[in-house]
KOLDO-184480 format. One line per 5 residues: number of its first residue (from 1); their letters; for each residue x negated, y negated, z negated of C-alpha. Coordinates in steps of 0.25 Angstrom, whole numbers. Example, Ala and Ser with C-alpha at 12.3 -4.5 7.8 and 13.67 -1.06 7.14 Angstrom:
residues 2
1 = as = -49:18:-31 ~ -55:4:-29
//
This chain:
residues 444
1 = mskqt = -19:-39:111 ~ -30:-49:108 ~ -45:-43:106 ~ -45:-48:92 ~ -32:-40:89
6 = dstrr = -37:-28:96 ~ -50:-28:89 ~ -42:-30:75 ~ -34:-18:79 ~ -46:-9:82
11 = dflkt = -53:-13:70 ~ -41:-10:61 ~ -39:4:67 ~ -53:7:64 ~ -55:1:50
16 = stata = -54:10:38 ~ -47:6:26 ~ -54:-5:18 ~ -53:-5:3 ~ -59:-18:-1
21 = gaala = -62:-32:5 ~ -75:-40:4 ~ -79:-43:-10 ~ -77:-58:-9 ~ -70:-66:-20
26 = fptvt = -60:-75:-14 ~ -60:-89:-20 ~ -47:-89:-27 ~ -51:-77:-36 ~ -62:-76:-45
31 = fgkpn = -66:-62:-47 ~ -70:-56:-60 ~ -64:-48:-72 ~ -48:-47:-72 ~ -47:-58:-82
36 = stklk = -57:-68:-76 ~ -48:-75:-66 ~ -33:-75:-64 ~ -28:-70:-51 ~ -16:-77:-46
41 = lgwig = -6:-68:-39 ~ 5:-72:-28 ~ 17:-63:-27 ~ 23:-63:-13 ~ 36:-55:-12
46 = cggrg = 44:-52:-25 ~ 52:-39:-22 ~ 51:-26:-28 ~ 38:-21:-24 ~ 32:-35:-25
51 = sgain = 37:-35:-40 ~ 30:-22:-42 ~ 17:-27:-36 ~ 17:-40:-43 ~ 18:-32:-56
56 = qalsa = 7:-23:-53 ~ -2:-35:-48 ~ 0:-42:-61 ~ -4:-30:-68 ~ -16:-28:-61
61 = dsnie = -25:-39:-67 ~ -26:-45:-80 ~ -27:-59:-75 ~ -17:-61:-64 ~ -5:-70:-63
66 = lhsig = 7:-71:-53 ~ 4:-85:-48 ~ 14:-86:-36 ~ 27:-79:-30 ~ 32:-79:-16
71 = eafqd = 45:-74:-11 ~ 55:-76:0 ~ 67:-77:-10 ~ 68:-84:-23 ~ 76:-73:-30
76 = kadag = 66:-63:-27 ~ 54:-72:-32 ~ 62:-75:-45 ~ 65:-60:-47 ~ 51:-56:-45
81 = lerik = 45:-66:-54 ~ 55:-62:-65 ~ 51:-47:-63 ~ 36:-49:-64 ~ 37:-59:-76
86 = kyhpg = 43:-47:-84 ~ 30:-39:-82 ~ 19:-50:-82 ~ 24:-62:-89 ~ 9:-66:-92
91 = kisge = 5:-65:-78 ~ 15:-74:-71 ~ 10:-88:-69 ~ 18:-99:-76 ~ 18:-107:-63
96 = vkkrm = 23:-95:-54 ~ 37:-101:-52 ~ 31:-113:-46 ~ 23:-104:-37 ~ 35:-95:-33
101 = fvgld = 38:-97:-18 ~ 50:-93:-10 ~ 52:-92:5 ~ 45:-85:17 ~ 33:-94:15
106 = ayqkv = 32:-91:0 ~ 20:-81:3 ~ 11:-92:8 ~ 15:-101:-4 ~ 11:-90:-14
111 = idsgv = -3:-88:-6 ~ -5:-103:-7 ~ -2:-104:-22 ~ -16:-101:-27 ~ -14:-86:-29
116 = dvvll = -26:-76:-28 ~ -18:-63:-24 ~ -5:-61:-17 ~ 5:-50:-18 ~ 12:-47:-5
121 = ttppg = 25:-40:-7 ~ 35:-46:2 ~ 42:-38:13 ~ 31:-32:22 ~ 34:-40:34
126 = frpqh = 28:-52:28 ~ 15:-45:23 ~ 6:-48:35 ~ 9:-63:34 ~ 7:-63:19
131 = ikaav = -5:-55:19 ~ -11:-65:30 ~ -8:-77:22 ~ -13:-71:9 ~ -26:-66:15
136 = dagkh = -28:-79:23 ~ -27:-87:10 ~ -38:-78:3 ~ -28:-71:-7 ~ -29:-56:-12
141 = vfaek = -17:-48:-6 ~ -9:-37:-11 ~ 0:-33:0 ~ 12:-23:-2 ~ 14:-13:9
146 = pmatd = 16:-13:21 ~ 8:-24:27 ~ 15:-27:39 ~ 28:-23:47 ~ 23:-26:61
151 = apgvh = 10:-25:70 ~ 8:-40:69 ~ 8:-39:54 ~ -2:-28:54 ~ -12:-36:63
156 = svmks = -10:-48:53 ~ -13:-39:41 ~ -25:-33:47 ~ -31:-47:49 ~ -28:-51:35
161 = iekak = -34:-38:30 ~ -47:-41:37 ~ -47:-56:32 ~ -45:-51:18 ~ -57:-42:19
166 = kqgts = -66:-53:24 ~ -62:-63:13 ~ -62:-52:2 ~ -47:-53:-2 ~ -38:-42:-6
171 = ivdgf = -28:-35:2 ~ -22:-24:-6 ~ -10:-15:-1 ~ 2:-9:-8 ~ 1:5:-3
176 = vwrwt = 3:11:-17 ~ -2:25:-15 ~ -16:20:-11 ~ -17:15:-25 ~ -12:27:-32
181 = yaqrd = -22:37:-38 ~ -14:49:-34 ~ -14:46:-20 ~ -29:40:-20 ~ -34:54:-26
186 = tykri = -25:61:-16 ~ -29:54:-3 ~ -44:53:-7 ~ -44:68:-7 ~ -37:68:7
191 = ldgel = -47:59:13 ~ -58:67:7 ~ -54:78:15 ~ -48:88:4 ~ -37:91:14
196 = gdlqa = -46:93:26 ~ -43:87:39 ~ -29:80:39 ~ -19:86:48 ~ -6:80:44
201 = iyssy = 0:69:35 ~ 15:69:30 ~ 22:58:22 ~ 36:55:19 ~ 43:43:12
206 = nnnar = 58:47:11 ~ 67:40:1 ~ 80:33:0 ~ 86:22:8 ~ 80:11:0
211 = kryvd = 93:3:-2 ~ 88:-11:-4 ~ 93:-25:-5 ~ 107:-23:-9 ~ 109:-37:-13
216 = wnren = 105:-43:1 ~ 113:-43:14 ~ 117:-52:26 ~ 128:-59:17 ~ 119:-64:6
221 = tktdv = 106:-67:15 ~ 106:-80:24 ~ 97:-76:35 ~ 91:-65:43 ~ 77:-66:36
226 = eymlr = 83:-67:22 ~ 92:-55:25 ~ 80:-47:30 ~ 70:-51:19 ~ 81:-48:8
231 = rwyyf = 82:-34:14 ~ 67:-33:20 ~ 65:-18:18 ~ 76:-15:29 ~ 69:-24:40
236 = twlsg = 57:-19:48 ~ 50:-33:49 ~ 50:-34:34 ~ 48:-20:29 ~ 42:-12:41
241 = dhive = 53:-2:39 ~ 52:8:28 ~ 41:16:34 ~ 32:4:34 ~ 37:-2:21
246 = qavhs = 39:11:12 ~ 34:24:19 ~ 21:16:22 ~ 16:22:9 ~ 17:36:15
251 = idkml = 11:32:28 ~ 0:25:20 ~ -4:38:13 ~ -4:45:27 ~ -14:35:31
256 = waknd = -22:36:18 ~ -24:51:21 ~ -29:47:35 ~ -39:37:29 ~ -30:26:34
261 = evpay = -31:29:49 ~ -19:24:56 ~ -12:35:65 ~ -15:35:80 ~ 0:35:82
266 = vvang = 14:37:76 ~ 27:43:81 ~ 39:41:73 ~ 54:43:72 ~ 64:35:63
271 = grqnr = 77:28:62 ~ 88:24:53 ~ 100:33:50 ~ 105:28:37 ~ 101:13:36
276 = geeeg = 113:3:38 ~ 112:-11:44 ~ 109:-17:31 ~ 96:-10:31 ~ 89:-18:42
281 = niydh = 82:-11:53 ~ 73:-1:47 ~ 73:14:48 ~ 77:24:38 ~ 68:36:42
286 = fgvef = 55:38:49 ~ 47:51:54 ~ 33:48:59 ~ 21:55:65 ~ 8:49:64
291 = awadg = -4:54:72 ~ -19:51:68 ~ -30:51:78 ~ -37:63:72 ~ -24:72:74
296 = tqgyh = -18:70:60 ~ -3:69:60 ~ 6:62:50 ~ 20:63:47 ~ 29:53:40
301 = fsrqm = 44:53:36 ~ 51:42:29 ~ 66:40:26 ~ 74:30:18 ~ 88:37:17
306 = dncen = 96:41:5 ~ 100:55:1 ~ 88:61:8 ~ 76:69:3 ~ 66:59:-2
311 = gvwdr = 51:61:-3 ~ 38:53:-2 ~ 28:64:2 ~ 13:65:8 ~ 7:77:14
316 = vygsk = -7:78:20 ~ -11:90:28 ~ -26:94:30 ~ -34:105:35 ~ -37:109:20
321 = gkytg = -24:106:13 ~ -12:98:11 ~ -9:86:2 ~ 5:84:-4 ~ 9:71:-11
326 = esgrk = 22:64:-16 ~ 21:50:-18 ~ 25:46:-33 ~ 24:59:-39 ~ 10:62:-40
331 = lhvfs = 10:74:-31 ~ -3:75:-24 ~ -7:90:-20 ~ -17:96:-10 ~ -14:110:-6
336 = nkkdg = -17:121:4 ~ -13:135:8 ~ -26:141:3 ~ -28:136:-10 ~ -14:130:-14
341 = lmwrw = -16:117:-23 ~ -29:110:-19 ~ -27:98:-27 ~ -17:90:-35 ~ -17:76:-40
346 = nagpn = -16:73:-54 ~ -17:60:-62 ~ -28:65:-71 ~ -29:69:-86 ~ -24:56:-91
351 = gersn = -16:51:-78 ~ -28:42:-74 ~ -25:45:-59 ~ -11:41:-60 ~ -8:26:-57
356 = ngyqt = 2:16:-51 ~ -3:13:-37 ~ 5:0:-37 ~ -3:-5:-49 ~ -16:1:-44
361 = ehdem = -16:-7:-31 ~ -15:-20:-39 ~ -25:-15:-50 ~ -36:-12:-39 ~ -33:-25:-31
366 = yaair = -35:-34:-43 ~ -47:-26:-48 ~ -53:-28:-34 ~ -51:-43:-34 ~ -57:-44:-48
371 = dgnpl = -69:-36:-43 ~ -71:-45:-31 ~ -69:-34:-21 ~ -54:-36:-17 ~ -47:-24:-10
376 = ntgdr = -43:-24:4 ~ -34:-12:8 ~ -29:-19:20 ~ -34:-9:31 ~ -26:3:25
381 = miktt = -14:-5:22 ~ -12:-10:36 ~ -15:3:42 ~ -4:10:34 ~ 6:-2:38
386 = ltamm = 2:0:53 ~ 4:15:52 ~ 18:13:46 ~ 22:3:56 ~ 17:13:67
391 = artaa = 27:23:61 ~ 39:13:61 ~ 36:8:75 ~ 35:22:81 ~ 49:25:75
396 = ytgkk = 55:12:79 ~ 50:14:94 ~ 49:29:95 ~ 35:27:101 ~ 22:33:97
401 = vtkem = 15:21:90 ~ 0:21:90 ~ -8:12:80 ~ -12:3:92 ~ 2:2:97
406 = mldsk = 6:-3:83 ~ -5:-13:82 ~ -2:-18:96 ~ 13:-19:93 ~ 19:-33:96
411 = eqlvp = 31:-31:87 ~ 32:-42:77 ~ 42:-39:66 ~ 39:-51:57 ~ 41:-65:63
416 = dkisf = 30:-74:62 ~ 38:-84:55 ~ 50:-81:46 ~ 60:-90:40 ~ 73:-87:33
421 = dmkfp = 82:-94:43 ~ 76:-88:56 ~ 85:-79:64 ~ 79:-65:62 ~ 89:-54:63
426 = pravr = 85:-40:60 ~ 81:-32:72 ~ 88:-20:77 ~ 83:-6:72 ~ 73:0:81
431 = hagrd = 77:12:89 ~ 65:21:95 ~ 63:21:110 ~ 71:8:112 ~ 65:-4:119
436 = ealkp = 68:-13:107 ~ 59:-5:98 ~ 48:-5:108 ~ 47:-18:115 ~ 42:-26:102
441 = hgwa = 29:-19:101 ~ 24:-23:115 ~ 19:-9:118 ~ 17:-6:133
//
């Protein structure tokens, strides 16, 4: 490892979460009141979450327009534009179809099209490349979670985060619970010590089998790359596996309770019992033990199987009490054996503490841009991504994985250059303890 890379790693492990970049106005944006300067938005990735995010972005500011679109596939670009036209007909540039770019290089064409802000909602395997290109071009960035699927991607994003801080441009994450008032109220109390010294943290993300892409298969896709992109969720290089792509929300809340400290090490089990060949190479269940340097233990369970008990739960155990929360149901309770109920979250007399975090993440991003003090939530978002990758890798290899091992990993899942016609067959499912699961990392 080079001295520069080693220094970057040490600095990253020591740095606490930053909440804002330097208050510098980048030349492409004139800051001021919401109606003073039109912000031009580039939308890269027009799938389901991307369609939600573009709707929320266009709702977040009174003088913003969809200026450019980038997608790998024409049919998805067309469908995305038609969907968003129904909600924001007055905020779509009349020239947007001239700036609709299709292909694996569409992201760069969007960035170069004169936009001020880019919305990155492609499959996560592309996130590091797209973040780097956008930051290098001086654009404000909204990046949906997670931020990488392999260690080289993590290092790339870390560098982009630091560059964005120095130039004063936004990097805002899509970890929705960080932007939801119920969780903000709850985790502020945890961090303020109301539960005492933390001893254990538990989370679960158990749900159905996530049957997707029923219209796409080997027969109606032409190449390996098209097949995997059409069915991206099922391939580790693109999604990171479901513990990195979906259950990462629960892991994010675990790190939040620990003030965004990456665990010292992770041990995990996992596998696939019910997934068929058409569901790629990802697992369908994980069981994870996290260990922090101060002795706090964390336990996470995630599963994607039909006809099983589901639930997305968070529990934090401290020396003074216990927190119990269930995502999406506004259940947030502190309790202990002596006093019973200690505190219960409520939305306030008029519901003022109830909000849609998906909208708030964009509202606060654009308000900060207008104020000339863009948000940079990069440190926390990449730490959560790294921790979820530690869990996946511990399950794939069967080894105890430290944060240093994960950052030192040589396994590169995402090729440097990707083309639709390249030979890129899906790799075999990883089996813990076998050489093929260990060798790519380069661990001694």
